[in-house]
N, C-alpha and C positions, 0 to 999 in steps of 0.2 A: 737300727732305724732304717739306714739305707738300703740294707738288704731286703727289709720287708717292703720298703716303696718299690724297690726294682721288681720284687715278685708280683707286687699289685699291678704294676703297669705290664709285666709280661702276662699276666692273667687277663687283663682287660684287652690286651692285644690279640691274645689268642681266642678269646670269646668274640671279639669283633670279626676276627678273621673267619671263625667257624660260621658265625651268622651270616657273613657275606658269601661264604662258599655254599651255605645252604640256600640262600637267596638265588645266587647264581645258578645252581643246580635245579631248583625249582623253576627258575625261569626258562631254562633250556627244555626241561621236561614239558612246559606248557605247550599245547599244539598251536600251529597256525591253521586257521580254517581258510581253505582254498575255495574260492566261488567262481565257477564259470560265468562270464557275461558273454556269451557268443550266439551268434544268429540273431533274429529278430527280437527286439525288447517287448514282451508282452506280460500278461498277468501270470503266465506259467512261470516265467522268469522271476516275477516279483513274489510268487510263493516261496520259491527256492531261496531267495535272498532273506526273506522274512524268517525261514526255518533256520537257515544258516546263522543269522545274527542271534536268534534265540539260543542255538546249541552253543555258539560262542560265549555269550553271557553266562550260560549254565556252567560250562566247562572251565571258566577263568582263562580264556584263550589268551595266547600272547599277541596275537593280532589276526585281522581279517584281510586276506589278500585276494583282491579280484583279478583274474585273467581276462583281459578285455580283447575282443576281436569281434565287432558288431557294426553293421550299418545303420542300426537305430531302429525305431519302431514307434510304439505307443508312448506319448509323452505322459499320460496319466499313469502308466505302469512305471516309467521312469521316476515320477514323483514318489510313488510308493516305495520303490527301491531306495532312493535317496533319504526318505524319511526313516526307513528301517535302518539304513547306516548310520544316520545320525543318532539312532537310540543305542547303538552298540557301546559297550563298556571299554572296548579294547581300541587300538589305534586301527585305522582302514588304510590300507595301502593298495595300489593298483599297479598293474604291469600290463601296458598296451603292446600286444604281440605284433597287430598289423593295423588296426583301424579302431577308432572310437568316434563314430559320427552321430549327430543328431542326439536322440534320446541317450545313446551310449557315451556321448560326450558329458552330458550332465551327470551321469551315474560315475564317471571317471573323476570328473571334479569334485565328487563328494568324498573323495579319499583324501587322506592327509598328506600322502606322498606318492608321487607318480613316477613310475620309471618306464621308458619307452625303448622299444628294439629299433634297431637301425632301419630306415625306410618306413617306420610307422607314421601315423598322422592322426589328428584329433581335430574336431570342430565340425563344420558344415551342419549348423543346428538351425537353419532358417525353418520356421513352421510352414507346413503345406495344409491346404484344405482341398477336399474333393478330389483327391488324387493327383494335385498338383495343377489341376485346370483352372482354379480359381487363386489369384494371388491372395496371401494372408492380409488380414486386415491390420490396421496400425494398432489396434487395441490388443490383439493376439500376439503381434511381434513385441509390443511394449511389456506385455505380462510375462511372456517367456524369457525376455531379456532381463527383467527383475528377478525371476527365479534363478537363472544362471548366475547373475551377479551376486546375489545373496549367498547362494552356495559357495561360490568361489571365496568371497570374503570370510565365510565360516570356517573353510578349511584352508584359509592363508594363501590363496592363490590370487592372481590378478583379476579384480572385477572388470576392469577395462578389456582385458583379453577375452574374458568369457562373455561379456555382452557383445563383443564383436563377432562372436561366433553365430549369433543369433540374428543382429541387425545389420544388414548390408550398408546401412547409412552411418553406421559408427566409424569415426575417424581413427584410423590406425595406420598411417602411411608406411610405417617401417615394416609392416607385416603383411598388408593387404592393399589390393587397389580399391579405389572408390567404386561403390555399387556392388560389391562382393562380399558375401559373408566369409569369415576368417576360417581358414584350415591351415593349421600348423604341422609342418613335418617334425621329426624328431629334433633336428638341430635347432630349429626355430623355437621349439617348445622349450628345449633347455635353455636357450639364450633368453627367452622371455621369462624364465622362472617357473613355468607351468610344470615342467617335468624336472625332477632332481638329477637325473642321469640316463645313461644309455647302458642298456645290458642286451646282450644278444641271445641269451637264454634265461629261461625261468631261475635256474639256479644262480646264474650271475646276479639276477634281480634280488633274489634272497639274500645274497652276499652284501650288495649295495645298501639293502634295507637292514642290515645286521640281524637277520633272521636265520642264518645259517645254523644248523644243528637241531633246530627245533622240529619235533614231529609234524608232518603235513597231514591234515585231514581233508582230503578232496570231497567236496560235496557233489551229489548227483540228483538228476531229476527223479521224483517219484513216478510211478506208472500213470497216474492221472495227469501230471504235468507233462510228462512226455508224449501221452496220447494227444493232449490239447495242442502241444506245439507241433506235433506231427500232422495231425488232421487240419490245422490251419494253414499248412503250406498251400500255395496256389494250386500246385499240381494235384496233391492229394484232395483238396477241395472240390477241384473240377472232376476228378473221378468219383467222388462221393455224389455230387449232384448228377453226373451222368447215370450213375446207378439208381439213384432216386428217382429220377424222370423216367429212365426206361422201365422201371418197376411199376410206376404208375400207369405208364402207356400200355405195357402188357396187361396189367389189371383191367384196364379199361376195356380190352378185347376179350380176355378170358373169364374174368370175374371168379377166378379160382381162389384168391385170397392169399396165396404165396407170394405172387409177384408183388402185390400191394404191400404186404408185411416187410419184404425186403427193401422195398422202395422207401417205405415211411421209416424203417430203421436206419438206412442210409441218411436220409435228410435229418433225423433225430441226432446221429452222429455228427453231422456237418454244423447243425446249430448249437448243440450241446458244447462241442469243442470251441467254437467261437466265443460263446457265452463264457466258458471257463478261462480262455485265454484273454478276455477282457475286450475283444472286438466288438461285441454286441451286448444286448441286455435284455431284460424280461420283456420289454415291448415287442422287440423283434421275435422273440420265441412266441409270444401270444399272437403276433400277426402270422407267424408261419403256421400255428396250430389252426387258426382260423382259415387260412388257405387250403390246408389239408382237409378240413371238415367240409369245405365248400366243394372239393373235388371229389371226396368220396361220397358226399350226399348225392351229386350229380350221378355218380356212377351206380349207386346201389339203392337210393331212396327215390329220386324223382328223375330218372334217366330220360335224356332227350329234351328237357326243359332248356338247358343250356346256360341260363343265367347264374345259377349256383356255381357251376364249373368255370365260367369266365371270370367271376368275381374271386373264386377262389385261387385260380391260377394267377391272376393279378396280384392278390395279396402275398401269395407264395413268392412270386418273382420279386416284389419290393422288400420282402423280409430276406431274400438271398443277398440282393444289393446292400441292404443296411448290415447284414451280418458281418460284412467285410470291414465295417467302420468307414467313416467319411474321409479319413486320410488315405484309405486304400480302395476308394470307390472306383476308380478306373480299373484296378486289378480285378474287382468284382465284375464289372461289365465284361472283361476280356474272358474272365473264368466261365461265366454263365454262357457267353456265346460260344465258347469252345465246348461246354457240356451239351448245348443244344445240338450242335453239329455232330458230336460223337454219339448222341442219343439216336438221332436219325440214321446214322451210318450203322450202328449197333442193331436197331430194330430191322432195318432193311436186310443186313446180312443173316439175321436170325431167320427172317422169312424165307429168304432165298436158299440158305443152307440146308434147311431141313424141311422143304415144302410137304413131305408126305408123312411126317412125324404126327402122331394123333395130338400132342400137345400144340405142335405149331400150327395145325390146322384151325385152331381156336384163333390164331393171330390174323390169319387171312383166309378169304374163301378160296378154296382150291378144289379141282376135281381130279379124279384118278385117270390117269392116261396109261395105256397098255398097247399091245400088239393090234388090237381091234378097234383102236381109237379113231373116232370119226368127229367132224367138226362139231356137230350138234346132234344129240339124241332127241327123238321125237317125244316131246312131253305133253301132246295133245291129250293124251287119256287121262292127265291129272285134272283137267277142266272141270271144275265144280265139285272137286274132291275136298273133303275137310281134314283138317290135322291141327298140330299145336306148333306155336313158335317155340323152338327150341332155345334160341338166343334172342337178345334184344334185336329188333329190325329198325335200323336206323338211316336209311329205309332197307338196306340190305342186311341179310342175316341167314340163319338157318332153321328150317322147320322140319318136323317129322309128319310125313303124310303116308299113309298105308304102311307104316312101319319103315320107311325109307328116310334118310337123312339127305335133304335137298336144299339147295341154295335158292332162296326166293327173295322177292322185292315188294315193297309196298308201292303206292302211288305217290308217296312222299311223307305220309304219316308215320308216327313213332308207334311201335306195338311192343308191349312188354313181353319178356319171356314168360312162357306158360299160358299165353292167351290162345284161346281156340281161333283158328283161321280157316279161310276158304279160298281156294284158287279161284280168281275171277276172270283171268285170261292168260294165255300162253302166247309168247312171241319167240319162236325158236328155242334158245336155251334160257330165255328170260321168262321166269314164273312169277307172275304177279298175284299177291295174296290180299285180303282185307280181313279185318276182325269179323268173326262169326257172332252175329247177334242173335241171342236165343229168344 
């Protein structure tokens, strides 16, 4: 009887040991999904996190690890990321390698466990409006403070610490001065219980989080997400705006269509990327389309009237400013001012660099100079001759008279291309024309 009992106990022990071994092996085999939270927080990043959480849930991942180094960004995108992380079926951990400010601080607080590198920091989450030129209202501060506190409470961090990152009036004398929002360095974060420990490398952080040995699956941005994040960079946005405005300006002079297509394409990429990244919305796109229609209507349908072009340019300018989003309105003003300067410089250099090029001659009126060049040719013989306006006369332009391409002027009125004209007077090199009335 005793032998049978002993065998039974041994069998149970072996069975339990085998099950534990299988469970341990399967736990090690389960991947850790590594999600980068780097650069500006925007909807491109939100797309990435949502995809990563879905993959982690499908693959029964062991954990989701956020690698954080971000100055912040859009609060609305941070809300999307936090909500996605809360839907994860596995633990969410975070490793702050350098900084987690503003919206990135909220994302970091959404993790169950936080490890920080020496010299890293977290906090500085006071909301801003209109590029920081307008102080945030008490209502906005209160709402964002509530979001931070409820997030910290759900992930078992200190709500008081989280609230002080948003509200400079929060009392926390042991960590911050009065009238300042809270920013914790690594040592203070560990002392306050926000971070569980310090790790100099990601491998060390994995060891502290008991995730050593698990396969790492690093997430990366899709092409659309990468394009959106790249095109919304202020420098790239400025280049796109420059290309767009330069294309429209050249199209205004040449009416070839190619420059206009390039300009419209650059502006479409600018607005499309900002919408995809979450900085702007459908209203901004509609305003931009109305602006482009007004400008193109002025160029190709009713040239010379002025009103459609002025309204279109105004609508396009407002759309560009709104495309950056209110938190980055000041950045938008700087970017569009830079784009205007670059456009003027680019247009001037183009005209000066290739003045005798057939294409460039459509940009500015120019005359050929050669060894026999004189100050002014006698055009008196053209007085009374008829011809056709080759380009729009606004009032200057080009006309074809007796088979010759000649620079002409009107008395101030607009004459459309293709209109029959007649030379009414000649003043040196200036040839004045008027519409030919049949």
